[in-house]
C-alpha positions, 0 to 999 in steps of 0.5 A: 671235305666235299661230302661235309660241305653239302650238307645243310648247317644245322644252325641256318635250318634252325633260324629259318624255322624260328622266323616264320613261326611266332613265339608264344609270347607274340601270339599272347601279345597280338591277342591282348591288343585286339582284346583292348581294341574290341572293348574301346569299340564297345565302349564307344558304342554304348556312349553313342547309344546313350547320347542318341537316346537322351537327345530323343527323350529331351529334344531342345525347346525351340522358343515360340513366344519370343519369335512369333510376329506381334499381331495386328491390333483389332480396331475394337482395341484401340481408342483414337482421338483427334483434335485442333489444339490451337484456334490459331492454327486450324490446319493442324490436327493433333491425333493419337492411338491408344492400345487399350489391351494387355498384350502388345499389337502392331499397327501401320506406322502411317496414320491414315486420315481422310477428310469428308468425302475426298479421295485419298489420304494424308501423305507421310511426311517424310515419305515412307513405306507402310510398316509395322509400328509395335504398341505396348499394352496401355501405350499410346502413338502420336502423330501430327497431320497438317490438313494444308500445306504449301499455297492453297489454290482457289480449288482448296476444299472444305469438309465437315468432318475427318476420318483417323485410322490407326491402320489402313485395313481399319474403317476408322473413327469420324470426327466432326469438325465443330468437335475437334475445334475446327472453324464454324466453316469446316476444315480446309484441305489442300495437299494434306500430310501426316507424320509417322506414329511416334511414342511422344507427342510434339 
């Protein structure tokens, strides 16, 4: 009895050997999973390579014409007009600027109106800062200048011509007083103002 109890049990020894060595079925299952994973990775790399090559061969086009800034109107492309339409109101001057080209361009939204050899130009009414004003091909911008505002003092001046420019970078077009309908005595000037350019006359 004592000798039989010290001899290892055949079943226990077999169980230990079975638990430490995987069966052929398990080894086959592990190999199949590894093969499937490798195939998936290879397919993903192939797709990524194709997308990268396509993107490089066909870059996304960036719009240029729609985002490019509209150029300044050259002075030679504009027709500038000025007149005093109502003799009863010789201090009201109607002016306009027309884009004669086939392309849009911009001018300053404040007309530059100067009087004779006097310093300074008509102030914008309402007050504003310079900013672009777009002129479509063939379109016209209109403005009204007042040569006299407020209550003129005896120091009010009289000039025999007025100069109108659509942009401060332009030389402007000169209009003699008699040519635009001013009184024979000339154009009276005191604290002159001008509206902004606008698409319709008023």
